[in-house]
Phi, psi and omega in degrees: 000073186283337181268010181294129178269147177295145180278130173264140180261117177265115182253115180251097187212120184275343180273111184304318180297315179296319180300315180295319180296317179300310182298315182301316183284331174294316178296319181298330179279003176088014179266118184252013180300153177298136175245123181251105186271143173226141181259358177209163183290326182301309180294320180297315180294324178298320178293312184292321187255354177077174184299325182274353178076005185278339180093351182297337177303332182262002186295333180258001182267147171258108186239147169234130186250124173260119190235122172274141181277334184259091182249156185293331188251343179197167180279138178302327180296330177293322177294314179304313181300316180295316181298314183284342179271347184266132183298333182274340184243351189296338179275350179292126178296140177240125176250115179276128183231102189209166179275350182284121178243025177291124186298327178292321179294318179299312181298319180299318179297316178295320178299325180280351176114010177298142180274321180218143177236117180242124176275124180289119173293146182287333180275145185304314184298313180297320180295314179301320179296316179300318181290324178300316177300319179299318179299319179294322178299315179299319188294338179253354187280140172249131176265129182299144178294144174271154183284000000 
């Protein structure tokens, strides 16, 4: 696969501490991919779908999306729904990383197309461990080519 483009990690996380922890543990796991951080859904969607909102801006990008469900400006599930409904972004893997462990919410995310759902442990150690696992997951993961 010589034409494989490196995967950029789009991190949509409004908690600065969590964002730093996620990045630190991804790096610690040996993953050096670019991480593009967003603290709200509005900016993240503008990046993913471009100025015209069509999503073509992402058609040539290899993206993996880390998504917090509890954002200041919109619900993460709405972002998930938009990403999975758009022809240019729907193949991008989405990993939901959130404190919500409600089984209906988890099921809803999978129904909408989330690839992985990780409940953020409230304690630092548990959270760091979850992210370490995620880093190992990234290091072996292949993101499908977009057409």
